C-alpha positions as CSV (number, residue, x, y, z in Angstrom):
1,M,87.2,88.6,79.8
2,T,90.5,86.5,79.8
3,D,92.1,86.1,82.8
4,P,95.0,87.8,82.8
5,A,97.5,85.9,84.6
6,T,96.9,83.4,81.4
7,P,99.7,83.3,79.2
8,S,97.6,84.3,76.6
9,A,96.7,87.6,78.2
10,Q,97.6,90.8,76.1
11,P,99.3,93.5,78.5
12,A,97.2,96.0,76.0
13,S,93.5,94.6,77.3
14,V,94.6,95.4,80.7
15,V,97.3,98.4,80.7
16,R,95.5,100.6,78.3
17,L,93.1,101.9,80.0
18,D,91.5,105.1,80.0
19,L,90.7,108.2,81.8
20,P,86.5,109.5,82.1
21,D,87.7,113.2,82.6
22,A,90.6,113.0,79.6
23,P,89.4,111.9,76.4
24,G,92.2,112.9,74.6
25,L,94.6,111.0,76.4
26,V,96.6,108.8,73.4
27,H,98.1,105.0,74.1
28,R,101.2,104.5,72.3
29,D,104.7,102.7,72.0
30,V,108.1,104.4,71.4
31,A,111.4,102.9,71.0
32,A,114.1,103.7,73.0
33,N,117.2,102.1,74.6
34,G,116.8,98.8,72.9
35,A,113.3,98.1,74.0
36,R,110.3,99.4,73.4
37,F,107.8,101.4,76.0
38,H,104.1,101.8,76.1
39,I,103.0,105.8,76.7
40,A,100.4,107.4,78.0
41,E,100.1,110.9,77.1
42,L,97.7,114.2,77.4
43,G,98.2,117.8,76.9
44,D,100.7,119.7,74.5
45,G,103.9,122.6,75.9
46,P,107.0,121.4,78.0
47,L,107.5,117.5,78.6
48,V,106.8,116.4,82.0
49,L,107.8,112.2,82.0
50,L,106.1,110.8,85.0
51,L,107.5,107.7,86.6
52,H,105.6,104.9,88.7
53,G,107.3,102.8,91.7
54,F,106.4,99.5,92.7
55,P,103.7,97.6,92.5
56,Q,102.3,100.0,90.4
57,F,102.5,101.4,86.5
58,W,101.5,104.3,84.6
59,W,98.1,104.3,85.5
60,T,99.3,105.5,88.6
61,W,99.5,108.9,87.7
62,R,95.9,109.0,86.3
63,H,95.4,112.6,88.2
64,Q,98.4,114.3,87.4
65,L,98.1,113.4,83.3
66,T,94.6,115.7,83.6
67,A,96.1,118.4,86.0
68,L,99.3,119.0,84.4
69,A,97.4,118.5,81.0
70,D,95.0,121.4,82.2
71,A,98.2,123.1,83.0
72,G,99.6,123.8,80.0
73,F,101.9,120.8,80.1
74,R,102.5,117.4,77.4
75,A,102.3,115.1,80.2
76,V,103.5,111.5,79.5
77,A,103.0,108.5,81.5
78,M,105.4,106.0,80.8
79,D,105.7,101.5,82.1
80,L,108.9,101.1,83.0
81,R,110.7,98.5,81.3
82,G,109.2,95.1,81.9
83,V,106.3,96.2,83.4
84,G,102.4,97.2,82.3
85,G,102.7,97.5,78.1
86,S,106.6,97.5,77.8
87,D,109.2,95.0,76.6
88,R,109.9,92.5,79.0
89,T,113.5,91.8,78.1
90,P,115.6,89.2,79.9
91,R,118.5,92.2,81.6
92,G,119.0,95.2,81.7
93,Y,117.0,96.0,84.7
94,D,120.3,97.9,87.0
95,P,119.4,101.7,87.5
96,A,121.6,102.9,85.0
97,N,120.0,100.7,82.2
98,L,116.8,101.9,83.2
99,A,117.5,105.1,83.2
100,L,119.1,104.9,79.9
101,D,115.6,104.0,79.3
102,I,114.0,106.9,80.3
103,T,116.5,109.6,78.7
104,G,115.8,107.3,75.4
105,V,112.2,107.7,75.8
106,I,112.7,111.4,75.9
107,R,114.6,111.9,72.8
108,S,111.8,109.2,71.0
109,L,109.3,111.9,72.0
110,G,111.4,114.6,70.3
111,E,111.9,117.1,73.2
112,P,115.2,118.3,73.7
113,D,114.5,117.7,77.9
114,A,111.8,116.4,80.3
115,A,110.5,117.5,83.8
116,L,110.9,114.2,85.3
117,V,108.7,113.6,88.3
118,G,109.2,110.0,89.6
119,H,107.9,108.0,92.9
120,D,109.5,105.2,94.4
121,L,111.3,103.3,92.8
122,G,110.6,106.1,89.7
123,G,112.0,108.2,92.0
124,Y,115.4,106.7,92.0
125,L,115.7,105.8,88.5
126,A,114.9,110.2,87.6
127,W,117.7,110.8,90.5
128,T,120.0,108.5,88.7
129,A,118.8,109.9,85.2
130,A,119.5,114.0,86.2
131,A,122.9,112.6,87.4
132,M,124.1,110.3,84.4
133,R,122.2,112.5,81.4
134,P,122.1,116.5,82.9
135,K,121.3,118.1,79.5
136,L,118.0,115.7,79.1
137,V,116.1,116.5,82.1
138,R,114.9,120.4,83.0
139,R,113.8,119.9,86.7
140,L,113.6,116.7,89.2
141,A,110.7,115.7,91.4
142,V,110.8,113.0,93.5
143,S,108.4,111.3,95.8
144,S,109.1,109.0,98.2
145,M,112.4,107.9,97.3
146,P,115.7,109.0,98.6
147,H,118.7,110.1,96.7
148,P,120.6,106.2,95.6
149,R,123.6,107.3,97.6
150,R,121.4,107.9,100.2
151,W,119.3,104.8,99.8
152,R,121.9,102.9,100.2
153,S,123.7,104.6,103.2
154,S,120.4,104.3,105.3
155,M,119.8,101.1,104.1
156,L,123.8,100.1,105.9
157,A,123.3,101.9,108.9
158,D,119.5,102.3,109.5
159,A,118.3,99.4,111.6
160,R,114.6,101.0,111.2
161,Q,115.1,101.9,107.4
162,T,116.4,98.4,106.7
163,A,112.9,96.9,109.2
164,A,111.2,99.6,106.6
165,Q,112.0,97.7,103.7
166,S,112.2,94.5,104.7
167,H,110.3,93.2,101.7
168,I,113.4,94.4,99.6
169,W,115.2,91.8,101.6
170,G,112.7,89.3,100.8
171,F,112.5,89.7,97.2
172,Q,116.2,88.3,97.2
173,R,115.0,84.9,97.1
174,P,114.6,82.8,93.6
175,W,111.1,83.0,92.6
176,I,109.1,82.3,95.5
177,P,108.7,86.6,95.6
178,E,107.2,86.3,92.2
179,R,104.8,83.3,93.1
180,R,103.6,85.6,96.2
181,L,102.7,88.7,94.1
182,T,100.4,86.9,91.6
183,A,98.8,84.3,94.0
184,D,95.0,84.3,94.4
185,D,95.2,86.9,91.4
186,G,97.4,89.7,92.9
187,A,96.4,89.7,96.5
188,M,99.5,90.7,98.4
189,V,99.7,93.8,95.8
190,A,96.1,95.1,97.0
191,R,97.5,93.9,100.7
192,L,100.9,96.4,100.2
193,I,99.1,99.3,98.7
194,Q,96.8,99.7,101.5
195,E,99.7,99.0,103.9
196,W,101.7,101.6,102.7
197,S,99.4,104.1,102.2
198,G,97.8,106.8,104.9
199,P,94.7,107.0,106.3
200,Q,93.3,106.9,102.4
201,P,94.5,104.5,100.0
202,P,93.3,104.7,96.6
203,D,89.8,102.9,96.3
204,E,88.7,98.8,94.9
205,K,88.9,99.7,91.2
206,A,92.5,101.3,91.1
207,L,93.6,98.2,93.6
208,E,91.7,95.6,90.7
209,N,94.1,97.2,88.6
210,Y,96.8,97.2,90.0
211,R,96.5,93.4,90.8
212,R,95.5,92.9,87.3
213,A,98.8,94.3,85.9
214,M,101.0,92.5,88.1
215,C,99.6,89.3,86.9
216,I,100.8,89.9,83.7
217,P,103.0,87.3,82.7
218,S,106.7,88.0,83.8
219,T,105.8,91.0,85.4
220,A,106.7,90.3,88.6
221,H,109.9,89.1,88.1
222,C,110.4,92.1,85.6
223,S,109.1,94.3,88.5
224,I,111.5,92.0,91.5
225,E,114.9,92.7,89.9
226,P,115.9,96.1,90.0
227,Y,115.6,95.7,93.7
228,R,117.8,92.3,93.6
229,W,120.3,94.4,92.1
230,M,120.2,97.2,94.3
231,V,120.8,94.5,96.4
232,R,123.0,92.0,95.3
233,S,125.2,94.7,94.1
234,L,126.1,96.5,97.5
235,A,129.9,95.0,97.6
236,R,129.8,93.8,94.3
237,P,132.2,95.9,91.8
238,D,129.2,97.4,89.6
239,G,126.8,98.3,92.5
240,I,130.4,100.1,93.8
241,Q,131.0,101.9,90.6
242,F,127.4,103.0,90.5
243,N,127.7,104.3,94.0
244,R,130.2,106.4,93.0
245,R,128.6,108.1,89.6
246,M,125.9,109.2,91.9
247,K,129.0,111.5,93.6
248,R,127.8,113.8,90.8
249,P,126.3,116.3,92.3
250,V,122.4,116.5,90.9
251,R,122.3,120.6,89.0
252,V,118.7,120.8,88.4
253,P,115.6,122.7,90.3
254,T,114.5,119.7,92.4
255,L,111.3,119.2,94.5
256,H,111.2,116.5,96.9
257,L,107.9,115.3,98.3
258,H,107.4,112.8,101.4
259,G,104.4,111.8,103.2
260,S,105.0,111.6,106.6
261,L,103.3,108.7,107.3
262,D,105.2,106.7,105.1
263,P,105.7,103.3,106.8
264,V,108.2,102.7,103.8
265,V,110.6,105.3,103.0
266,R,111.7,107.1,106.6
267,T,111.0,111.1,106.7
268,R,114.6,110.5,108.0
269,S,116.0,109.0,105.8
270,A,114.6,110.9,102.6
271,A,115.4,114.5,103.8
272,G,119.3,114.0,103.7
273,S,118.8,113.9,99.6
274,G,119.0,117.3,99.9
275,Q,123.1,116.7,99.8
276,Y,123.4,115.8,96.8
277,V,121.5,118.9,95.1
278,E,123.7,121.8,93.8
279,A,120.8,123.5,92.8
280,P,117.4,125.2,94.6
281,Y,116.2,122.3,95.9
282,R,112.4,122.4,97.9
283,W,111.4,119.8,100.8
284,R,107.6,119.6,100.9
285,L,106.7,117.2,103.2
286,F,102.8,116.4,103.4
287,D,101.0,116.0,106.7
288,G,98.9,112.9,107.6
289,L,100.4,111.2,103.8
290,G,101.5,107.6,103.0
291,H,104.1,106.1,100.6
292,F,101.4,107.4,97.7
293,P,100.6,111.4,98.5
294,H,100.1,111.5,94.5
295,E,97.3,109.3,94.8
296,E,96.4,109.8,98.6
297,D,95.7,113.3,98.0
298,P,96.4,114.0,94.7
299,V,94.9,117.9,94.2
300,A,97.4,118.8,97.0
301,F,100.0,116.8,95.6
302,S,98.9,118.1,92.0
303,T,99.2,122.0,92.7
304,E,102.6,121.5,94.6
305,L,103.6,120.2,91.6
306,I,102.5,122.2,89.1
307,N,103.4,125.7,90.8
308,W,106.5,124.6,91.6
309,L,106.9,123.2,87.7
310,K,105.7,127.0,86.8
311,D,108.6,129.3,89.1
312,P,110.3,131.2,88.0
313,E,112.9,131.1,91.0
314,P,112.1,127.4,92.7
315,D,114.7,128.3,94.9
316,R,112.1,130.9,96.9
C-alpha cells in the first residue's frame, strides 16, 4: 500500500471510503466556484449538505449520512477546499470564498436550496453562507462553533476562550504547524481529536483514517490556511469588512448543537450566537460530550438533527 505521505499518493485511495451499512453511497466530483469538490452522497429527498471541521474530512459524517438517508433526505458530505478529495488551490481560504464554495456546490447538485449542517470550521462557514446567500439555505444546523462575530469577540475579549483555542494562535507560524501535523504519520491529528473529545472519542480506525487524510500532500497547509486568515485579518481591512458583513442576521431556522465538555469552544462562547438569528433558534446542549458530538454519540446527535429537520414548527 502506498504511503499517503509520499508525493505519489492519490487522495482517492485514502478518502473515497466505503460505508459497510450504506452500499448505495456514491463518490463523485462537482465543480463550483472555480474548483473541484469531492462529495459523498446517499439517499433521495430534500438536500442536507454536511460540512466537516478540523482536522477531519467528509468521513466524519458517516453516521449522519446513513441516518439522514434512512429518514428520507438526500445526504451529501463534501470535502472543503484543500481537504480530502477536493482541489488544493494556492489561494481562496478566506471564509467568504469558502462559503461560496458551499453555495456553489448546492447549485452544482441541481438543488434550489439545502439544509446546511456544519461542525467546527464547517459550522463557521455554514453561518457565513446563511448570512451571505440566504436564498440557498433552507435551514441551518451548527455544531461546536459560535457565530463568526461571536467567535471574534470571544477570541479578543475572553481570556479562557483564547487559551482554549491556543492551537489557532500556534497555526500562525510558517511551516512548523504543517510539519507537526504530518509528523509520525499524522500522530498529532489523533492526539488532538482524543484531547478534544469527551469520554467516548472516535475509535482507532477512525483516527487512522483522519491521520492518513491529513498526510496527503498539501492538506495540512490548506487545512491551516483558514485559521491563519481568521487571526491575521482581525485588524486588517478585509477582516473588518467581513465582520461587518456578518452583521446581517441569519433569517432561517437554526439549530445550535454543543457538547457540555467541549474544551475547544466554551459553552459560554457558543451560547451567545442566538443574538444573530432573526428566525426560530433552538439551542441543544449534549451533556457529557466534547467537541465532536456527532461522532461521540451519533444516535443522539442524528435523532436531534432529524427531528428538527422534520419539525414544521422548529421554534417550539
